[in-house]
N, C-alpha and C positions, 0 to 999 in steps of 0.2 A: 646281775651276774659278774659285771667287771666294773672296778671302780679304782681310779687313780687319784692321788693327791700330790699336787706339786712334782710330779714325776720328771726326773732330769737325767739326762745321760750326756756326759762330755768325753770326748776323745782329744786329749790335750786341749787346744784354744778353741775347738771346735763344739758348739753345743748342738748336738744331733736331736735331742727332745729338750724342750725349754718349759719347764714348769707346768706339764700337761695336767688338767684337770678334766676327768672324763668319767661319763656314767653310760652302761650299756645296760639295758632291761632283759629280763628273761624273756625268750621266745621272739626276739627280733634279728633282723638282719641289718648289723651295721656296717657302713662302708667308710673306709679311711681313704680319701683321695688327696693326690697332690703331685706336684711335678718331681722328677727325679732328685734326689738328695732332699726331700722335704722331711725326711725322718719317719717314713712309714715303716718301713722293714724293722728299723731299730726299736719303735713302739711296740710292734707285734712280739719281738723277741723278749722285750722287757715284761710283757704281759705273761709270756709263756714260761718265764723264769729262766730263759735261756741266756740271759745277759744280766748283770747285776747294776741296778741304778746307781748313778752319782749322788742322787738325792731323792727324796720323795718316797711315796708308798704305793704299793699294787695290791688289790684283792680280787681274786677270781673265784667264783662259785663258792663265796663265803670264807675263802682261804687267804691268809696273808701270804703272798707269793715268797716273801723273804724268810719267813719262819716256818713255812710248811710246804716246801716245794714238792715232796712226794704226794702230798694230797692234792696238790694242783695238777701234777702230771696224771693222776689217776682220773682226774675230773674234766680234762680237755682232750681235744684231738688237734692235730697240727699237720699242715701241708706247707712245705716250704717252697720257694718259687721253682728251683730246680727238681727235676724227677730223681727221687732218692731211693727207689726199688731196685731189686736185683734184675738185671736186664737178662741174665742167663737162667732165670727161673720162670717158669709159666705164671699166668693170672693165679691159678688154684694155688701154686706153691708159694707165690709171694703172700697170699693171704693166709696160709697155714703157718708161714713163718711168723709173720705178726700176732697171729693168735697165740702161738707159743709163747711170744715175748710177753703177751698180756696175761698169760696163764688161763686161757679161755678152755672150759671144759669141753671134751670131744662133741658130745651130743649138742651143747649149745652153740659151738662155732658152726657146725654144718648148717643148722637152721637159720643162723643170722647170714652166713654166706649166701644161701640160696636167696633170701630176702634182698641183700645188697645187689647181688648180679642181676635180679629182676629189676629193682628199682632203676639201676644204670644201663640196663639193655646190653649187659656185657655176657650174658649168658652163653652165646655162641662162641666166645673167646676164650673159656676157661682153660684150655690146653695150649694156648699160643704163648709164646715167650714173651715176656714184656718188652725186650728189645725190639721185637717185630710189631709193636702196637704203634698206631698213629699217635699224633701229640694228643688229641682228645682224649683217645682211650687210655693213654698213660696217666692222665689227669684224674679220670674216673678210676683206675686201679689205686692210685694215690688216696683218693677220698674214700674209697671202701676200706682200705687198710686204716686209714685214720678214724674210721666209725666202727671198728670192730669191737672196741671194748664200751661202746655206747656212751660217750663222752656228753657232758651236759653243754659244754662250749666248744665249738668248733672255730679254729683259728685258720684262716686261709691267706697265704701271702701272694698276691697277683696269680690266682689259680688259672685264669684263663690267658694269661700272656702268651702270644704267639700260637694260640689255639684258633682253629677255623671258626667262622661265624655260626655254622650249625651245631658244632659240640659246645660253643660257648653259651648257645641257647639251651641246650640239653642240660648243661651243667647248673644253670640258674633254674631250670624246672626241679631239679633235683634239691637244690638248696631250699626252694619254698616248701617241698615237701617235708624236708628236715624240720623246718621251722613250724609247720603244721602239727609235727608231732611232738613240738615243746622244746626244740634245741634252739640254743642261742648262736648265732653265727657272727663272726668278726672277720671282715675281709678287707684286705687292702688291694686297690685296683688303679690301673693307669687309665682305665676306659671311662670316660666321663658319661657315656650311655649306660653303664652298668650302675652307675651311681643312681639313676632313675628307679631302679629295680629295688633299692634298699628302703627299710622302713626309716631310717635316720642316716644321714651322712656327715661326716667332719672334714673339713678341708685343712690340711696341713701345708705351712708355707714356712721354710727355714727353721724347722723345728717347733713351731707354734702352731696350736690349734687356732685358726682366725674366724671360723664359722662352724656351726654345729646344729642342724635341725632336720626337719624333714625335708626331703627335695622341693615339695610345694612350697613350704616356708621360706626356704633359701632364695627361691626364685623372687620372692618379694623384696629381698634385700637390694636387688639391682632392678628396679622397675623398667620394663621396655625391652629387655634382654630376652633373645628368642629361645635360648636354651640353657641348661644347667652349665654346660661348658661355658658359654658367654657370661653366665653369673660369677663363675668361679674365677675366670679372668679378670673381670671387673673387680671382684674383691680382692685379689693379689695385687693388681694395680693401686687400688686405694692404701693397701698396706704398705706397698713400697714407696707411695708418695708420702705417707704419714712418717715413714722411717726418715725421710730427708729433711 
């Protein structure tokens, strides 16, 4: 569902994404993890067609992102780090607004909205202003709006950053439900424990993908380490030492 070849993005002398080769399969949750400044968000924006690469190629849902950006946009859902919905509209009104943007028929949008509200347990809050929702509820609302047009691939940029642990757990339950329905999820996260919940995870450091595999396989790269976080720290140190 996602494939890149030598994907590169430069900002002057800074190489934010450095010759990235990556494949993400249909129906999996792929997690991209790394420290601040590693290139995670830039990578996500390149995959969504929100940023032009300096070099390399990207395909999403079978479409060349550079040549068919409209087809890519129709095939994906995207949630940015910051809450981007309208705080002076209710949950229902925000969803209706995005349904209008996607051109969803009236009958279809109501049926889908009811299913999404039930899945996220947001039914009691349909008439609450978005600005009065908790952080976790705002993220659920953002997710529902991103799913209204039934995308094949869902891109999430650190969606649980700053969200309470209970809401984080609920969010991941929803993601696994989506994958069971056949969706592909690409998520960036700063939480190493969340990487354990993915099917495969990639570790970025200074714009380069230094490891990519299942959480279980990655643990074997640093025998004796207690957690995936310890493994990632060990791999980053190896990379830094090799650079010296």
